[in-house]
C-alpha positions as a printed Julia matrix, in Angstrom:
250×3 Matrix{Float64}:
 144.64  192.85  189.06
 147.18  195.37  187.92
 148.23  194.97  184.34
 151.57  196.36  183.26
 152.75  197.09  179.77
 150.07  199.41  178.49
 149.75  201.54  181.6
 146.35  200.53  182.9
 144.98  199.4   186.16
 142.2   196.93  186.56
 140.59  196.29  189.91
 137.98  193.94  191.21
 136.22  194.38  194.52
 134.83  190.96  195.31
 131.75  191.85  197.3
 128.19  190.65  197.46
 125.45  193.21  196.94
 121.69  193.23  197.19
 119.91  192.87  193.85
 118.07  195.92  192.59
 114.42  196.21  193.41
 111.75  195.32  190.9
 110.25  192.22  189.34
 112.56  189.2   189.6
 114.31  188.34  186.36
 114.59  184.65  187.23
 113.04  182.35  189.81
 114.23  183.05  193.32
 115.58  179.51  193.57
 117.66  179.92  190.4
 118.9   183.34  191.52
 120.05  181.83  194.82
 121.82  178.97  193.02
 123.43  181.44  190.62
 124.7   183.46  193.54
 126.05  180.29  195.18
 128.05  179.41  192.06
 129.27  183.01  191.78
 130.61  182.82  195.34
 132.37  179.57  194.51
 133.87  181.24  191.43
 135.01  184.16  193.55
 136.73  181.84  196.0
 138.42  179.9   193.2
 139.57  183.18  191.67
 141.13  184.25  194.97
 142.96  180.91  194.98
 144.08  181.61  191.38
 142.32  178.51  190.07
 141.19  179.91  186.74
 139.74  176.67  185.36
 137.35  176.23  188.28
 136.62  179.97  188.33
 135.42  179.82  184.75
 133.48  176.61  185.35
 131.56  178.1   188.28
 130.92  181.33  186.39
 129.46  179.31  183.56
 127.11  177.57  186.01
 126.19  180.86  187.66
 125.33  182.62  184.4
 123.48  179.61  183.04
 121.1   179.94  185.98
 120.92  183.73  185.85
 122.37  185.34  182.7
 122.0   188.77  184.29
 123.85  188.09  187.54
 125.77  191.36  187.57
 128.52  190.25  189.92
 129.13  187.07  187.95
 129.26  189.09  184.74
 131.74  191.48  186.34
 133.99  188.67  187.51
 133.73  187.01  184.1
 134.78  190.24  182.4
 137.65  190.69  184.82
 138.89  187.14  184.21
 138.59  187.55  180.44
 140.59  190.77  180.66
 143.33  188.91  182.5
 143.28  186.22  179.81
 143.54  188.94  177.13
 140.14  188.05  175.68
 139.3   191.71  175.24
 136.15  191.2   173.2
 134.75  188.77  175.76
 135.74  191.07  178.61
 134.05  194.06  177.0
 130.81  192.18  176.37
 130.61  190.85  179.94
 131.5   194.16  181.55
 129.08  196.18  179.44
 126.29  193.79  180.39
 127.31  193.94  184.05
 127.01  197.72  183.97
 123.63  197.53  182.24
 122.09  195.22  184.83
 123.96  196.61  187.83
 124.85  200.3   187.36
 126.02  200.36  190.99
 128.94  198.04  190.17
 131.31  200.96  189.73
 134.42  198.78  189.6
 133.01  197.17  186.46
 133.09  200.59  184.78
 136.75  201.09  185.68
 137.57  197.63  184.35
 135.69  198.44  181.13
 137.9   201.52  180.88
 140.88  199.21  181.22
 139.61  197.16  178.29
 139.36  200.33  176.2
 142.95  201.22  177.11
 144.2   197.76  176.23
 142.63  198.18  172.79
 144.04  201.66  172.26
 140.55  203.22  172.31
 141.69  206.25  174.26
 138.72  208.59  173.71
 136.24  205.85  174.56
 138.22  205.07  177.7
 137.91  208.68  178.84
 134.15  208.64  178.24
 133.76  205.4   180.19
 135.88  206.62  183.1
 134.57  210.18  183.41
 131.46  209.26  185.46
 133.64  207.54  188.07
 135.67  210.69  188.6
 132.49  212.55  189.51
 130.92  209.83  191.67
 131.52  210.34  195.42
 130.47  206.75  196.11
 133.27  205.21  194.04
 135.63  203.72  196.66
 138.87  203.62  194.64
 139.07  206.82  192.57
 142.87  206.62  192.39
 142.63  203.82  189.86
 140.12  205.65  187.68
 142.35  208.75  187.74
 145.31  206.56  186.85
 143.52  205.07  183.86
 142.18  208.44  182.75
 145.64  209.96  183.05
 147.12  207.28  180.82
 144.35  207.77  178.25
 145.01  211.53  178.13
 148.73  210.86  177.81
 148.11  208.68  174.77
 145.79  211.37  173.37
 148.65  213.86  173.66
 147.2   216.09  176.38
 150.08  216.12  178.85
 148.47  218.66  181.17
 145.36  216.54  181.73
 147.46  213.39  181.95
 149.67  214.94  184.61
 146.7   216.27  186.57
 144.94  212.91  186.72
 148.1   210.96  187.53
 149.1   213.4   190.25
 145.63  212.98  191.73
 145.93  209.2   191.53
 149.13  209.1   193.62
 147.78  211.75  196.0
 144.76  209.57  196.68
 146.83  206.38  196.85
 150.43  207.14  197.95
 151.49  203.53  197.37
 150.17  203.4   193.8
 153.4   202.38  192.08
 151.92  202.18  188.56
 150.58  205.69  189.01
 154.04  206.98  189.93
 155.61  205.1   187.02
 153.16  206.52  184.49
 153.53  210.0   186.0
 157.27  209.63  185.44
 156.64  208.78  181.78
 154.47  211.88  181.35
 157.11  214.1   182.99
 159.84  212.53  180.85
 157.9   213.06  177.63
 157.22  216.66  178.71
 160.96  217.26  179.14
 160.92  217.51  182.94
 163.59  214.9   183.59
 164.1   215.79  187.24
 160.42  215.27  188.04
 160.45  212.1   185.94
 163.37  210.68  187.91
 161.68  211.51  191.2
 158.47  209.76  190.11
 160.33  206.66  188.93
 162.32  206.56  192.17
 159.11  206.78  194.15
 157.59  203.93  192.13
 160.68  201.8   192.74
 160.67  202.61  196.45
 156.98  201.84  196.91
 157.17  198.6   194.89
 160.8   197.34  194.91
 159.91  194.26  192.84
 158.27  196.32  190.07
 160.7   196.25  187.15
 159.39  199.07  184.95
 160.65  202.08  186.96
 164.12  200.52  187.16
 164.19  200.38  183.35
 163.21  204.04  183.05
 165.76  205.07  185.7
 168.43  203.19  183.76
 167.56  204.97  180.52
 167.6   208.38  182.23
 170.97  207.58  183.79
 172.39  206.56  180.43
 171.21  209.82  178.89
 172.95  211.68  181.71
 176.08  209.56  181.04
 175.95  208.22  184.59
 176.82  204.72  183.49
 177.36  203.29  186.96
 173.84  204.31  187.98
 172.48  203.01  184.68
 174.13  199.61  185.17
 172.78  199.38  188.71
 169.24  200.24  187.59
 169.29  197.78  184.7
 170.68  195.07  186.97
 167.81  195.67  189.39
 165.37  195.58  186.48
 166.75  192.23  185.32
 166.57  190.89  188.85
 162.95  191.92  189.35
 161.75  191.44  185.77
 163.23  187.97  185.33
 162.3   186.6   181.88
 159.56  189.15  181.22
 159.68  191.49  178.2
 160.84  194.4   180.4
 163.48  192.19  182.0
 164.81  191.24  178.58
 164.88  194.9   177.51
 166.98  195.72  180.55
 169.3   192.8   179.87
 169.81  194.06  176.32
 170.7   197.51  177.68
 173.43  195.95  179.8
 175.23  194.54  176.78
C-alpha cells in the first residue's frame, strides 16, 4: 500500500516464512491452523475484502497470538484503516516475535510518520538502511527522507530521496517528495524536473500535477498552470488534492 498525503510509503510482502527455531510457543496443530487462517486472510486482502481479512486474522491470532506474519498483516490493515494505535501495537509485536520480518519495520516507520513522530521514525528505519537482506530499500529511504525533511534537514532528506529513486526508478512518490524538498530548498528547476518525472512515471498520480501547477503559477505561465491543474482534477477526482486543484482553477 502506498499512502499519499503525508509522504510515506507502506509496503507489505505477503510471503510465508519458516518459524524461528526453539521451543514451540503453541501446539503444532494450533500453529498450523493459525497459519491456515493467516493464508486465508492474505488471500482476502489481495481481493480487497477487508471484512473477511480481519475475520481470518482474528481466527489466526486467537490460535497463535504470536503469529508474526498475521500480526504484520493486521498492522498493515490497521494502518490502511487509519487505526494508528492498533497498527503500532501489532507491528511492534510482529517485530518482537519475528525480527526477520523487515517489511514490518518499514511499516512501523510509516506509522511513526503518520503520527508526526519524525525522530522515532528515523530510529525505526535506520536499521533497514544498513541491512543488506532488506529487499526493498527504496521505500525505507523514501520514508527516512520524508522524516528528515519534516525535521528540517534538507541535505539528509535529499540524499535519502535521491537514493530511493535511484534504487527504484519508477518510485513516483519518491520523485514527488524529492520535488517538494527541492522546492523548499529554493531549487525550482530541480523541483520541476522531479515533479515531471513523478507525473511521467505515474500519470494517474494527482499530487505532482498540483505541484507543477503551483510552480507554473509562480512563474506566471498561466496556460501551463491551467493544464496541470486540469490534469490534477482529472486524476484526483473528488479527493482532497483534486479539490485543491479545482479551487486553483477558479
